[in-house]
C-alpha positions in Angstrom: 18.1 9.5 -4.6 19.6 11.3 -1.4 21.2 8.0 -0.5 22.7 7.6 -3.9 23.9 11.0 -3.6 25.4 10.2 -0.2 27.2 7.2 -1.4 28.6 9.1 -4.6 29.2 12.7 -3.1 30.2 12.3 0.6 31.6 8.8 0.5 33.1 9.3 -2.8 31.7 5.6 -3.8 32.0 5.7 -7.9 28.8 4.6 -9.1 28.3 1.5 -12.0 26.9 1.8 -15.4 23.5 0.2 -14.1 23.7 2.5 -11.1 23.9 5.6 -13.9 20.7 4.2 -14.9 18.9 3.5 -12.1 19.4 7.0 -11.0 18.3 8.0 -14.6 15.1 6.5 -13.9 14.9 7.4 -9.9 15.9 10.9 -9.7 12.9 12.2 -11.8 10.3 10.4 -9.8 11.1 13.0 -7.1 10.6 15.6 -9.2 7.1 14.2 -10.7 5.8 13.1 -7.3 6.6 16.7 -5.7 4.8 18.4 -8.6 2.2 16.1 -8.3 1.6 16.8 -4.8 1.5 20.7 -5.5 -0.6 20.0 -8.4 -2.6 17.6 -6.4 -2.5 15.6 -9.4 -4.3 12.3 -8.8 -2.7 10.6 -12.0 0.8 11.4 -11.1 1.4 7.5 -10.9 1.0 6.9 -14.2 4.3 9.0 -14.8 5.9 7.2 -11.9 5.5 3.8 -13.6 6.9 5.1 -16.9 10.2 5.5 -14.7 9.8 3.2 -11.9 9.0 -0.2 -14.1 12.4 0.1 -16.3 14.1 1.2 -13.0 13.0 -1.7 -11.3 13.7 -4.4 -14.2 17.3 -3.1 -14.2 17.5 -3.5 -10.4 16.6 -6.7 -10.8 19.2 -7.3 -13.6 21.6 -5.5 -11.4 20.9 -7.3 -8.7 21.2 -10.9 -10.3 24.7 -9.8 -11.3 25.9 -8.9 -7.7 24.5 -12.2 -6.3 26.5 -14.4 -9.2 23.0 -15.7 -10.5 23.9 -14.2 -14.0 27.7 -14.6 -14.7 29.5 -10.7 -14.6 30.4 -11.7 -18.4 26.8 -10.3 -19.5 27.4 -7.3 -17.4 27.7 -4.1 -19.0 30.1 -2.3 -17.0 33.1 -2.7 -19.1 34.6 0.3 -18.5 35.1 2.2 -15.0 33.2 0.4 -12.1 32.4 -3.3 -12.1 28.6 -3.7 -11.3 29.4 -6.3 -9.1 31.9 -4.5 -6.9 31.2 -4.8 -2.9 31.8 -1.6 -1.3 30.0 -2.4 2.1 27.6 -5.1 3.2 25.4 -4.1 6.1 24.1 -6.9 8.4 25.3 -9.7 5.8 22.9 -8.5 3.0 22.3 -5.1 2.7 24.4 -3.4 -0.3 23.9 -0.7 -2.4 22.4 -2.5 -5.5 20.0 -3.9 -2.6 18.9 -0.6 -1.6 18.2 0.5 -4.7 16.1 -2.7 -5.4 14.2 -2.2 -2.6 12.9 1.5 -3.2 12.5 0.6 -6.9 10.1 -2.0 -5.5 8.2 0.4 -2.6 8.0 3.1 -5.3 6.0 0.5 -7.7 4.1 -0.6 -5.0 2.7 2.8 -4.0 2.4 3.6 -7.2 0.2 0.8 -8.0 -1.8 1.3 -4.9 -2.3 5.0 -6.1 -3.5 3.4 -9.7 -6.0 1.3 -7.9 -7.2 3.6 -5.3 -7.7 6.0 -8.5 -9.7 3.1 -10.3 -12.0 2.6 -7.3 -12.8 6.4 -7.1 -14.0 6.3 -10.5 -16.6 3.9 -9.9 
């Protein structure tokens, strides 16, 4: 969340349509996890997965467009910034869509680990 806000608000890089959808999925996760930690709720992973899985799918789709595996003609980014605009590329592969993909992979992995841990504690 902090990264996307930094890129849009500090570096003035406008987000594309798919970036907005990913933000819609990711931003509430921060609030849910904070509430889950405060309340010591061991089932926060359910709500997190409900947002993180669709976010991961959108992120995968975005990266497939960005890597030109899918044609840009099927991209939903018709108005505003193109979903394949390259603002920067660190080390030859780290881009904004790639960072979002990695973040969603990590969030989903941690949520699934929490699910497994909670399942084993019940039995």
